[in-house]
N, C-alpha and C positions, 0 to 999 in steps of 0.2 A: 498835450505835451507829456513827456515821460514823467511818471511819479518819482519822487525821491526814493532812490533804491538803496540808500545807506551810504554812510561816509566811508572814505578810503580807510582801509585797515580794520574795518568793523568785522565782527564775526557774526554771521547770520545763517548758520546751518545747524543741522541736527545729526551730524555724522557720528556722534558718540552715543546716540540713542540706540536702543534695541530695535532691530528691524523685524517686523512681523511679515514673514515671507508669504504666508498664505494670503494675507490681505493684499500684498504687493502683486501677487500673481493675478488676483481678481481685477485689480486696477489695470494691469498690463493687458489682460485679455480684452477689456473694453477698448483700450487704445488700438489694439490689433484690429478689432472689428471695424473701427473707423478707418484705419489706414488701408486695409485691404478692400474696403468698399470702393475706394477710388482707384485702386490698382486692378480692380476687376478680378481678384483672385477668388476662386471658388474652392470649397472643401479644405480650407486652410486650418491647421491646428489652432487650438485656442491659446497658445502662448508663443512668445517669441523673445529671444535674447533674455532668458530667464535664468536666475541663479539656482533654481531647483530642477529636479528631474522633470523631463517633458516626455510626451508619448513617443517621440522619435529618438530619444536618447539611446535606448537599448540597441536599436539597429545601427545607429551611428557608432556606438562603442564597439559593437561586434565587427563592423567594417574596419575599425581602427585597431584590430588585434585583440579585442576584448580584454582590456586592462583590468586588473583586479579592483581598482578604485576609480570610478568615473561618476562622481556625484552629480555632475551637470554637463552641459554641452561643451564646456570650456576646459575642464581639468581632467587629465589622465595621469595617474600615479601607478607605476609599475612595481613589481616585487623587488627590484633593485633600488627603489627609492627615487628613480628618475621622475621628474615632473615635466609634463608637457602642457603647453597652453595651445588650445585649438582656437585660432583667431577668427573672430566674426568679420573683421574689417580687412580690406586688402592693403598691402604695403606698397606704396608707390613713391617712396622717398620722404614721406611726412613723418617717419619715425613712430608710427602708431604701434608697431610691434614692441618697441621699447617701452613706450608709455603704458600700454596695456599690461605688459609683463610686470611693470612696477606696481600697478594697481593690484594685480593678483598676488604678487610676492609679498606686498605689504601686509595683507591680511592673512595669507596662508602661512607665513612664517618661514620663508625660504629666501635665499639670496638671489639677486638678479642673475648671477652666473649659474644658478642651478636650474633655470628654466630653459627648455627648448621650445621654440615656437613652430607651430605647424599651420599651414594654410587650411582653412576650414573647407569641408565639402559644400557643394551647392545646396542650400536649404533655407528657404524663407522661414520654415517652421522653427528651426533651432537658432538661426543666426540673423533673422530679420531684425531690422532696426525700427522701432515704433516711430521715431521722428521722420523716417523716410518711407515707411510702409513696405519694407522688404529688405532682402540682403543686398544692401546698397552702401557703397562707400562714397560719400560725397557731401557737399554742403557744410563742410567743417563740423560734422556731427559725431565723429567717431568717439572722441573722448567724452563729449557731452552725453552720448547715448550709453556709454559703458562705465562711466565714472562710478556710479552706484552699483551696477549689476556685477561687474568684475570683482569689486571689493566684497560684495556679498557672496559671490561664488567662492572666493578664497576663504571667507569666514565660515561658510557652510562646511567646506572640506576640513578646515582646521578644527571646528567644533566636533565633527564626527571622528576624526583621528584621535583627538584628546579623549573623547568618550570611550573609545576602545582601550586606550592605555590606562585610563583611570579605572575601568572595570577590571582589567587584569591585575592592577595593583591594589584594588579595593580602597581607593582614595577618592576624595571629592575632586571632580574635574576642575574646580576653581583653584586648586592648589598646584595645577600643572601649567607649565609654560612651553612655548615652542620657539625653537631657534634653529635656523638653517636645516630645516627638514627633520628635526629631532624633537620628540616630546620628552620633557624633563619633569621629574618630580624632585625638586631640590631638597626637600626635607629628608627623603630616604636615599637620595643620590642615584635613583634609577632613571634610565632613559631608554627609549625605543625609537628607532628610525621610522620614517614614513613607510618604507618598503616592508618592514615587519608588521605594520599595522594595516596595510592596504586591503588585504583580502577581507579581514573582519570588518573594516570600516565600510567596505562595499556592500555589506549585508544589512547595514543599519537603516532604519527609516530616517527620513529627512527631519532635521530639527525644525520646530515651528518658528523659533526666534534665534537670532545670532547677534553677537555684540561686535560692532565695528569700532575701530580705534578712534580716539579723539585726535584731531590734527596735531595737537602738541606732542603726541607720542609717535608720530610718523618717523620711520627710520629711512625710508627710501623716497617717498613722495615729497617733492620739493627740493630734492638734492640733484645737482647736475650729474647725470649718469651717461656713460658711454653707450652708444647704440648697440643693441644685441646683434645686429646684422653687419656691423662694421668690419669685423675680422674677415668674414667670408668675402665681403666685397673687395677688400684690399688685396686678397690673394686670388681673386677671380673665381671663387667657388660658388658664388650666388647664382642660382639658375633663374633667369628671366624667361619669358615665353619664347623669345627668339633663340635661346640656348638649348631648347629641348632636342634630344637625340633619341631615336627609337630604332630598334633593329629593322632593317629593310625600308627605312624611311626615304622618301624622295622629296625634293624641293620644288615648289611651284612659285613662279613669279608671275604676277597678275597685271593685267591692264584692262581697265573699264573704259567705257565710252567717255572721251574727254568732255563732250557736251552733256551738261546735267540732264538726266532723265533720258538720254539717248540710248539706243539699242545697238546690238551687234548685228550687222548684215551678213557679211561673209569674211572668211579668212583663207588666204593662200599660205599654207604652212610648209611648202616644199623646201624652201631654203632653211627654215628652222630645223626641220627633221634631218637635214643633211649634216648638221653640226654634231660632232662626236660628243656623246654624253647626254644629248637630248633624248628623253624617254617618250614623251607624248605631248600632244597639244589638245587641251580640253576647253569646252565652251559652256557658258550659261547665257542667259538672254541678253545681258548687258556687258559681258566681260569675257576675256579669253585668258588662259594661263598656259604657260609652257612649263612642263615638268622635266627636271633634269637631275643628274647625280649630285649636283651642288648648285649653289646660288648663281655663280658666275656663268656657268653653262646655260642655266635656265634663262638668265638675263640676256645673254647673247642670242638665244633662240627667240626670246620675246622681241628683241630689236629687229630680228630678221623677218618677222611676220609682215605680210602685206594685208592690212586690215581695212575693211570698208565698214563705215558706221552709218546708222540712220540717226541723224542729229535730233530729229523731232521738233517739238514746238518751241524749244529754247534756242534754236540755232542763231538767232539774231539778238539774244538777250545781252544787255550791257549793265554795268554798274549805274550809269546815269539814269537809265530807265527805272531801275529799282529805287534809286534815290528820289526821283521825281514822283513816283507813285506813293512813296512813303510820306513825302512832304504834303502831297494832296490829301492823304489820309489824316495827317496831323491837323490840317485846316478844316476838313469837312467830314471826317469820319465820325461815327457814333462812339462817344466816349462812355466808359463805365466808371462811375464814381467810386473810388476806393475809400476815400475818407473826406468828410466835410464837417468842419467845426466852425460855428459862427458864420459871418458873412463878410464880404469885401466892403471895407469902409468907403464912403463917398468922398471923403477928404483925405488928403495926403499926397505925397509924391510917388508916382508910379514908375517902377523900373522893370523893364522887360527884356528878355534875351532869348535867343534860340541856340541850341547846341546840337551837334551831330556826332555820332559815334559809328565807327566802321564795322564791317564784318571782320571777324578774326578767326584764324586757325589755331589749333592746339599745338601742333608741331612738337610732339613729345620726342625725347631723345631716342627712344626705342620705337621704330616704325611699327605699324600695326602688323600683327602676325597671329596665326593660330595653327596648331598641329592637330589633325583629325584622323582617326582610324574608324572607318565604318565597316561593319560586317552585317550579316543577315540578322543577327540578334543583339547587336550592341553598337553603341557609338561612344567613343572616348575622345575627349577634347582636352588639349593642353593649351592654356591661354592665360594671359594676365588680364583680368577683367575686374571692373568695379561692380559688376552685377552678375555674378556667376549663376545665380538661380535663373535669371532671365536668359542667359546663354543656354542653359539646360532646356528650358521650355521651348525656345525657338528651334533648337536642334531637333527636339522630338517631333515638332511639326514638319520640319523639312525632310527628315528621314522616314517619318511614318511610324517610328518606334514609340512605345510607351515611355513615359518619363523615367520609370525605374530602370530602363535599359540604357539610359544616357548617363555618362559619368563625366563630370567636369573636374579636371585637375588644375586648380588655380595656381598661378605662378607669381613671383615678384613682378611688379609693373615698372617698366623703365619710363615712368612719368604717366600721369593720367590726365589731370587738369580738366576732367569732365569728358574727354574723348572716349575713354574706356567705360563710360556709362552706356555707350551705344553697343549694339550687338551686330552691326552690319558686317564687320570684318569676319567674326567667327561664323556668321550665317553664310557668307560667301564661301568660306573655307569648307563648311559642311556640304554645300551644294557641289563644290568641286570634288571633295574627297569621296562622296558616295558613288562617284563614277569609277573609283579606283579600287584595287584589291590589296593595297598596301597603305601604311601610314603616310599622310601627305602634310608637309608643312607649307602653308601658303604665306608668302611674305609680300607686303606692299613696299615698293621702293619709297624713298623720301618724297619723290615727286607725286607718286600715286597717293600717298598719305595726305599731302597738303591739298592736292587738286580734287580729292574726293572726301574732304573733311566735312563734318557736320558743323558748320560754322556758327560762331557767336552772331546773333542777329545784329543788323544795323538798327540804329535808333535815330529818331528826330524828336527833340524835346523842346517844349516851350515853358519857360519859367518866368514868374513875375512876382513882384512884391509891392506892397504899399508901405511907405515909410512915414513915420510921424515927424514932427518938427525937429526931433533930436536925431533923426536918421535911423531910428529903431524900427524894424519891421513889425507891423501890426496885422499884416495879412500876407499869406504865402500861397501862391498857386502854382501847381506843377502838372503839366500834361505831357506824358510820355507816350510815344507811338513806336511800335515795333512788333516783331513776331513773337510767338509764344512757344517756348520749349515745353513747358508743363502741359499745354494743351495737346501735344503729341505724345509725350512720354507717359503721362498719367492724366488723361482727360477728365476722369472722375474727380480729380483733386481741385479742379477749377472752382473758384469761389462763387459767391452770389453774383448773378447776372453774367457769369462767364469770366470773372476776374482772375487774372493770373497773378498770384501773390508774389511770385518771383520778380515780375516786371516792375513792381513798385517797392521792392525791398530797399530799406534805408531812405526812401522818399516819403513813405506814408506817415512816418513819425520821426522827424528829425530831432536831434538832441536839444535844440534851442527853444527858448520860451517865446513862442509866437502864438498869440491868442486865437487867430483866425486862420484856418487852413482849408485848402481844397486840393485834393490829389486825384487825378483821373488817368485812365489808361485807354488807349485806342489800339485794338488788335489789328495788326496788318500782316496778313500771311504772305509768305513768299511764293513764287511760282512753283508748280510741281517739280520735284527734282532738286530744288535748292532747300535742303533740309537743315534746319537750325538746331543747334545743340547747346548744352550748358558749357560755359567756358569759365575758367577759374575766377571765382569772385562773383559769378552769375550776375543777378540784377544789381547787387551792391556796387560792382565795379563801375558800371556806366552811370548809375544814379549819383554816386558820390562825386564823380567827375563833374557832373552838371551842378549839383547843389553846392558843393564846396567852392567851385569856381565862381558861382553866383554870389556866395557869401562874401567873397573877396570883392566882387563888383559892388555889392551894397556898402561894404566898408569904405571903398574908394569914393563912392558917391556921397557918403556921409562925411568924408574927410577924416576918417578914423583909422588908427592903426589896426591891421587885420587881427592881431592878437587881442588887443583890448576890446575890439568890437565883439569878438566871440566870447570873451570873458563876461561881458555885460549880459549876454544872452544865456549864460550857463549858471546863473546864480541859484536856480532851482534844481540843478543837476550836478551835485557835488562830485560824484564819481567821475563823470566825464570832464568836469572842470579840473580835477586833480591831474588827469592825464594830459590835458592841454598845458597846465602849469609846469608839469614835469618836463615835457619836451622843450618848452621855452627856456626853462632854467638850464637844461643840459646843453643846449646849443648856444646859449648866451644871447638870446633875442634882444636886439637893440642896445647891447652893451658897448659896441664899438662900430664905427662906420666901416662899410665894405667898399672895395674898389669899384670903379665904374663898370657897369654892366655885370656886376656880381650881386646876387640878391638871394633872398630866402622866401620860400612859400610854405604856407601852413595848410593842412587839410585835416579834418576831424570827422570821425564817424563812429557808429555803433553797429558794425556788421557782425553777424554770426554769434551774437551773444557776448561779444567782447567790446571794449571801448579802446579806440586807437587814435593817436595823433602822429602825423608825419610832418617833419619840417625838412625840406630839401633845399640845399644851397647849390646854385648853378652859376656858371659864367657863360654868357652868350657872346661869342666873338663878333667882330664887326662883319664877318662874312655869314653870320647866321648859324654857326655851329653851336650846339649846346653841350657844354662840358659839365658833367656831374662832379661836384667837389666834395660834398658831404651830405649825409642824411642822418637825422636823429628820429627814432621812432619810440614813442612811449606807449605803454600798453597796460590795460587792466583786463586780464583774461580770467579773473577769479583766481582760485588756487592753481598754482603752476605745478603740474606733475613733474616735468623734467625741464629745468631752466635751460639746459643746453639745447634741447629740441625747440623750445620756444624761440630762442635767439636765431637758430638756423632757419626755422620756418618763416619768421618775419623777414630775415635777410633775403632768403630765396624768393619769397612772394613779392617783396618790394622790387627786386631786380626784374622779375618776370613782368610786373606791371609797368615798370619804367621802360623796358624794352618795347612793349606793345605801344605805349604812348609816344615814344620817340620814332618808331620805325614801321609799325605793322599795320597793314590793311590788306584784306582780301578783295580783289577786284575781278570783274567778269567782263570778258570780251567774247563776242560770238558764242555765248552760252557756256563758256568754259572758264574755270578759275585760272588766272594768269600766273600766279605765284607757284613755285614748285620746290624751292630749296632755300637754305639759309643765306644764299647770296642775294635773293630778292624777298626774303621774309626774315629780316635780320633779328639777331639778339645781341645784347651787349657783350662785347669782348671783355676779357678780364682787365685789360688796361684802361677800359672806359668806365669801370664800376667805381662808385664812390666809396669812401669810408662810411660804414653804416654802424651806428651805435643803437643798441636796443636797451631800453630801460623799462622797468616794470613797477607798477603800483601793486604792492603785495597785500593780499588779504585772503580770507578763507571763504569767499563767495564761491558758488558753484562754478565749475570750469566753463569758459566760453570757447568758441572755435578759434583755430589758428591758421590752418592751411591756406586760407584764402584772404585773410585779413590784410596782410601786407600788400597783396595785389590790388585789393579794392581801394586802398588809400593812396596808391602811388601817383596816378595820373593827375588828380587835382593839386597835389602838393607841387608836382613838377610844373603844371600850367601856371599856378600862382607865383612860383618863383620866376618863371620866364616873364610874366607880366611885370613883376617888381623890377626886373633887370632891364626891360626894354620898353615898357609901357604898351606892349602889344598883348591884347587879350585873345587867347586861343579859343575859338568857339567850335572847333572840330579837331578831331584826331585822325591820324597821327600828326605830330608837329610838322608844320609847313615852314621849312627854313627860309624860304624866300620872303616870308613876312618879317623875318627877324634881322635881315641885312641892315646894317647901320646906314650905309649910303652906297650908291652905285659905284662911286669912285673906289671905295675900299674893296668892293667885290671884284671890280675889274683888275685892280692891282694884284690881288691874291691869285686870280686865275692866270694872269700873265706870268707871275712868278712861277707858278706850278708848271705852266706850259714850257717856260724856258728851262726849268730844271730837268725835264726829261726829253728835251730836244724838239718838242712840238712847237708849231707856229702859234703864237698867241692870237686870240680872236680879235 
């Protein structure tokens, strides 16, 4: 079980110590070697996401206008004193540009309003994240990866700027201070702005050590701040990938074979070419695109095509076939032991259950798109990607150009959720664009986006426990079966015996005090063409649904209140216990009786380095409809950089997870995904969303993740609330309302009333 990680409110960091940057660089180099071993990267530089100058910094600074002061990959200071932050992470709504700007500004000595944020170029060398092994935004790692580095980067720059000013004034640098981009010597009343010091600072050697602020001295970190990108978004000035405009650009709308892994046979394009504004019809092996002067003309042309497809081996594939094969694997497949402690006791009460989780699509608000211009000696790509360096390398392979001839201009992402960790859309765009002599923007329609998603895998899980005479678990067994995303995305990162660490995340080490544990995984690959991808919350989302639903089952079996049952198992885990107690206090658990078929459900977990508890209150109508009344989320994410962003991330993540649990499933018929838009892949409407309160246990522990935490905890809290309201345990998602109908007479009554109200004959 988890060791005691410290009590709530304790301070257990060294942020006020001096940082030896040369030593840190050596440590990070070792981490890089390990990371890129599994990505298969060759010839990679020996540092990544580093606060000091790196071999590639000079070229990057030159491409960025050669500013007079560029002490590392992140900071650019011009002669007018303007400060620019070159962001290593992609911004996709998680407010990382704001949080990262706060980290830098805190140590650099400028205001948040004085920083301009720029998208970084594609470079694993300069902007790769050791936690993920490359320039990747995902896994709720952005703040965790840059918390120390960006502060160090600011401190390095501040130290160098002060050194220049102190040398000019012939004073001790320790007598100088920095405020809003100005170095002051209070005793003599002298001051110099960053712009005046930039050129000289740019010629200084790197300091070996820098001093970081003590958390008690923070001026920005921990304060609720407005997002740095809000103003442009409000007035429509923010440029997402789909907003890119280039001289001479044409628009292509694409259609790939509906059957997964099918191919293009032939196309009759006469009707399409007759439409005014249609420029061309282009083909690759599994898709066709119509090029037009604008989207709507191209879309009309696409609809006018007469296409013949070769469906291939998946022509008769169905969801039921996939599910049956997965169940068979969960019974008879070879398992990989992820963790085993102790053994299963011979005595005690055995409780066993099976759970199912569906395939899911990402359905980002901005459909997939990429703009590409290929010439004989260059390829430029404008796209919103979570993996820009991967986009660059794949484009080089498709075009046959060397990587230094490929330029990726990363954009704001209109949602990622893991979908833009994939490069299939820009790869397709490059394949189309290299056939053209002008810039080409390739847009997937909403239907194309969902029906050719790289879906979250389906899972089949078997979970069991042995309870002692007091109903307390003395053994916990968990067998999860499903596909592997890691095995495709980074096969070298698979663990011992081929274990996918993502598949057992939050299952391998639950927060509870259970002495004997066995966790195992069975790899079950999908048929060719059905590619699985990471979905917001990744392994934690599906595992927490199973484990926390089962914890409620155990509490019910033991005749215990779900809150008290968990409390008893958390006595050796005070940080997580504090989170549970905070949520229970804020919602008033057990303080007053609730109406009939209104109830609350608890879920608890430790995903992405944070600790979270969600309590959801629902009403289940007699007709089986689930109404969300209220949600309280308590969180220990360590030191909170921006409380406003924390609240927004938890709210948005929770609603994303609740939408999926209530409505979403990707199904396959005749080898094709059936869902195609928000009418059959629903999200919560604003009138359906509950009041959400977010409360935080404040401390100075290292930051945990945020972007996926709310999503990961949503489904089990909802399922447990539904059980408390109806007595119906949900063993599969999404919610099946037919199971929740109070009685047939009530259902017939409401259907008859609805039919009468719109003039239809009642059944």
